[in-house]
N, C-alpha and C positions, 0 to 999 in steps of 0.2 A: 385439521380439527381445531376449532377456535377454543380459547381459554374458557368461555362460558359453557361450551359443550363438555369439555373435560371436567370442569367443576361439577356440572350437573350429573355426569356419569359417576364420579366418586361419591357424591351425595346419595345417589340412587343405590349404589353398592352398599354404602354404610347403613342406609335405612333397611335394605333387605337383610343384611347380616344381623342387625339388631332385632328385626322382626322374628327371625328364625333362631335367635339365641346364639349366633355365631360370632358376634362382634368381639367379645372378650377373648375367646380362643383364637380368633384370627389375628388380633393385635398381639397376643402372646407369641404366636407362631412367627409373625413378622419380626418382632423384637429378637426372638431367639435366632432367626436366620441372619439378621443384621449384626448380631453380636458374636456369632460363631467365629472362632479363631481359625485362620488359614495360615499354616506355618510354611514359610519359604526360607529354608535353611534355618538360620538363627533369628530370622525376622518374622514376627507374628503380626498378622494383619486381619482385619475383619471386613466383611462385605459392606458394612455401614461406612467404614473409612474410605473404601474404594468409591462408594457412591458420593461421599462428601468431597473427595478429590475431583471427580468428574463434574459435579455440580459447581464447585468453585471455579474450575477452568471455564466452564460454560458461562457462568455468571460474569467472569472477567471479560469474555468476548462480548456479552450483551452490554455491559457497562461501557466498554470501549466504543462500540457502535453507536450507543445512545449519545455519549459525550461528543463524538465527532459530528454526528448529525446535528446536535444542538449548536455546536460552534459554527458549522457551515450555514445553518439556516437562520440563526438569531444573533450571532456575535460578530463574525468576521466583517460583515458589510457595514457595521457601525464604526470600525476603526480604519478602513481604507488602507489595509496592509499592501505593501508592494507585492507584485506577482511572485508567487512561489513561497511566500512566508506562511500563508494558511496551510498549504500542503505540508510544509516542514513541521509545523506545530502539530497537525493532526497525526502525522506519521510517528513522531516521537512520542506523542501521548499514547498512541496505540501500542507501541513497543513497550513503553513504561508500564502500562496497565497489565499487559500480558505477562511481563516478567514478575511484577508484584503479585499478580494472581497465581502464577505458577508456584512461587515460594509459599504463599498462603495455603495453596492446595497441598503442597508437600507437608506442611504443618498439620493440616487436617488428616492427612494420610498416616500421621503418627511418626514421621521421620524427624529425627533430631537435626535441626538446621545447622548446628555447629559441626556435626559430622559431615554434612554436605559441603560446608565451607572448607574443611580440612581436605576432603576428598578432591574437591575442585582445585585446590592449590597443588595437590600432589600430581594431578593429571594435566595441569595447565601447560607445563613445558612440552609434554608429548603432544597435546592437542595443538599447541602453537606450531610445532613442526609439521604435524600431519595435515593441518587445515590452514596452511599459510595463505593460499589463494582465497579461501572463503573469508578468512579474517581480513585480508587486504581489501577485498571487495566490500565487506561490511563497513570497515572504517572509511573507505572511499565514498560509500553511500552517505555516511554521516557528514562528510566534508561537503558533498554536493548539496545536502539539505541545509547546512548552516552557512557555508560560504557562498552558495548559490551562483557559481559560475555558469551552471546550466540549470534551468528550471523547467517544470512541466509546461508545455506549450511553446517552448523555444524551438526554432528551426535550426538544426545543427548539421554538420558534416563531419563524420569520423570514419577513418578507414576506407575512404572512397564511397561511403554510403551517406546519403542526405535524407533528412526527414524531420518530422515533428516529434518531440519528446512527449510520449503519452503517459509514462509512469516511471518513477524512480523508486525501485524496490530495495529490499534489504541486501540483495546480492547483485542484481543486475537491473538495467533500465531498458525500457521498451521504446523503440523509435519506429514510427509509422512513416513509410516512404510514400512518394507521390502516387505510385501504382497500387497502393493499398496493402502491400506486404508489411509485416512487422519484424523488426530485427532486434534480437536480444543481445545487448552489449554489456559485458561485465563492467561494474562501476570502476574497477581499477583502470580499465582502458580509457575511460572518460577523464580520469585524473592524470594518468601518466603519459598519455599520448597527445599529439596535437589535435585539437578540436576547433573547427570553425563554427562559431555561433553567429548566425545571421540576424539574430534578434536579441542580443544581450542588452544593449542600451535602448534600442527602439526597434520597432518591427518594420521599418522602412529598408528597402534594399533595391539596388539597381539590377535590372534584368535586361539582357541584350537578346533581341530576337532578330534572326536573319530572315529576310524576305526576298524571294527570287522574283524578278520581273522580266518582261521581254525587253529586248534591245530597242524596240520601237517606242517604248514608253518615255514620256518626257520626265527627266529626273526631278525637276522642280515640282511637277504635279504629283509624282510619287511621294516625295518628301512631305508635301502638304497633306496628302491623304493619310499617310502613316501617322503624322503628328495629330491630326484631327481625330483619327480612330483611337489612338492611345489616350488622348485627353478626354474622350467621351466614356472611357471605361471606368466603372465605379471603383475599381481596385487600384487605379493609378492616382498618385498624389498630385496636387496642383503645384506644389513647390517641393523640389525643383520640377519644372515643367518637362514633359516628355520631349525628347530630341531625336531627330532622324537624320542620317547622313547617307 
């Protein structure tokens, strides 16, 4: 349902309620429902604050999506960033807006943020021990985004698997192999283990292809055919020229 239809629906409901004299009682009932206290232990909360929390989180998602769309469509192409920088900026902007939106939503919920800070400090040690791998993968993801030894679009080989990096997430990265399968690799593995990056400095690489021929074929003619075929392929660079032996 579009925004125009939603607005029209609410306008129609308001007109009908005012026509039958229900507008003021309906508004009072809604205000009473939103301000009613819901006690959770020693913590009092209202339905209005819950709605404010949800709306704030939803708004932060919309703002993040809008800003990333704006950067990708109207900003990045003006600066000619190196490959991987726009993705890193968009990812960090997304995380930053979500974290800021979450704390604003907690404030809208009526939670004292100073108490949240104290509670977070009290549980930080326990969380650190319990989520060592998760935190390690998260920090490794930040290293990948800023140091950029591996970028989205790179062709890499790790743990015997080779493919193109499709996504660098908050915990793991997605590598798409030549057969179309997708491998989920924890970011910590990409930082701590040996990784072969076939396209770190440039996207050129040497490829060896074995060709079986009959014993009756003339070796020189076979070499010429192979070199001419490789040179005619659009994916083969002119320099260095293809070589067959």
